[in-house]
C-alpha positions, -999 to +999 in steps of 0.1 A: +197-231+082+160-230+095+138-245+068+101-243+062+090-262+093+113-242+116+101-209+101+065-219+103+071-227+140+087-193+146+057-176+130+032-196+152+051-187+183+055-150+174+019-145+163+002-144+197+030-123+212+032-095+186-002-094+169-020-061+178+011-044+192+022-010+181+058-002+175+071+026+196+108+025+189+132+005+167+169+003+175+191-009+146+224-019+161+238-034+129+228-019+095+239-050+077+206-067+085+185-040+067+180-042+030+164-019+005+163+012+028+188+032+049+184+023+086+169+058+093+142+053+066+136+018+079+130+030+114+109+060+104+085+038+084+080+014+113+073+039+141+036+039+149+029+008+128+008-019+143+016-056+136-016-071+123-004-107+118+027-129+113+026-149+080+050-171+061+059-175+025+086-202+018+113-195+044+104-158+047+086-144+078+061-117+069+051-092+096+018-077+083+017-041+093-009-013+092+008-002+060+027-029+041+050-057+053+083-063+071+099-093+054+125-112+073+147-141+064+166-159+093+193-174+071+216-196+092+215-183+128+187-156+130+163-158+160+136-136+174+133-134+212+102-118+227+103-102+261+074-089+283+095-059+293+122-037+280+155-056+280+189-042+273+207-054+242+225-087+246+253-100+226+243-105+189+211-085+193+211-064+161+175-051+158+152-043+188+115-035+184+099-018+215+061-017+217+038+007+234+028-019+259+063-020+273+073-053+257+102-058+232+112-081+204+149-087+199+164-100+166+195-120+174+219-133+148+254-146+155+265-146+119+246-115+107+234-133+076+197-126+082+178-098+065+149-075+070+132-055+043+101-033+040+076-039+012+043-022+003+012-043-002+016-038-040+053-048-040+052-078-018+046-106-043+057-089-075+092-079-065+122-100-053+126-120-031+090-133-030+084-129-067+112-155-073+095-182-054+075-211-069+045-227-052+047-247-020+040-284-018+008-276+002-006-254-026-035-272-043-022-259-077+009-280-072-001-312-091+020-342-102+013-333-138+026-297-134+057-308-115+064-336-140+063-311-168+089-289-152+111-318-141+110-334-175+131-306-189+159-313-165+178-341-184+211-337-165+200-323-132+197-347-102+163-348-085+179-338-052+193-306-066+161-299-085+140-301-053+164-277-035+158-251-062+133-227-046+121-215-080+108-250-087+094-263-054+094-240-024+101-251+012+123-281+009+158-277+024+186-303+027+171-322+056+136-325+042+147-333+006+168-363+019+138-375+040+113-370+012+134-389-013+139-418+011+102-421+018+095-420-019+121-446-027+139-423-051+177-422-054+190-386-050+212-388-081+183-399-104+180-373-133+149-353-125+136-359-161+137-396-156+109-397-129+075-408-141+043-390-132+036-417-106+070-412-090+066-374-090+033-378-072+050-400-046+076-372-041+049-346-038+029-366-012+059-375+008+071-339+008+038-328+023+039-356+049+075-348+059+069-311+062+036-316+081+052-339+106+081-316+111+058-286+117+039-307+143+072-315+161+083-279+160+110-284+133+144-301+136+172-290+159+204-303+144+227-276+157+215-243+172+178-238+161+154-229+188+120-213+185+112-179+201+103-197+234+138-211+235+125-247+229+141-270+204+124-290+177+120-328+179+117-339+143+154-349+143+144-378+166+124-394+137+149-389+108+154-419+086+185-409+067+197-373+074+226-374+098+223-412+101+255-421+082+266-457+091+235-464+111+212-493+100+183-483+078+151-485+098+134-503+069+160-527+055+189-527+081+216-518+055+240-489+065+229-454+056+254-438+032+264-402+026+278-384-004+283-349-018+258-339-044+257-303-057+279-293-028+254-306-003+258-335+021+233-361+009+221-391+029+204-421+014+199-459+017+215-476-013+191-506-009+158-487-005+167-460-030+182-479-059 
């Protein structure tokens, strides 16, 4: 599933292509993608709207329109493909936006898990899904003290599963939690409440570092992720633990191990993360 760095990369690639363009037609080829409105209402609202900007909140893509927002989540296989001309639907193209300048934007999704939903400016951050999200690691209001206070109430919850909870700390998915905990020297099964304020600060700083590096490298391509240009990310080339089961740890040389934690594959070094 595309995580924060991948979604940020998608936004950065889409922004120069769609900003300032006016929607002429919208073809909804699979209504399953649309949430909150009937497809006819969805299309009617978008006609004549100009895309002002492309923003991100957590793993959601926010197309800022003349009136309101189009909120999209890529889920596991969703992709946006821009074209400088009108292109006929290809396999797995489920929503096609055609602009007045003759260009098009195809939403392609093999599994059809992705979503699109319209929100007014007033609704955007006070209704689900965005109202359910906590702050991101980059937010200056995310302090070690505030995070420690929240985590200290989780006596039986592992730090790995706590960090995956988007209502606690937004933006860290499975890959980036494993990498963050390795860099911070924290074992993934440690009870979240057992971390000291110093350890929580280490997790916060490493989360920011990991996400920043991943964004600079265009995200991670583990299976099928590509950005709208069709390019793959390269952060997977620098991973310390994720997907490295059996390989020697780049710090201590011991084999990287993998276990199931909260139903998720979890990678760690038993020596560096005791």
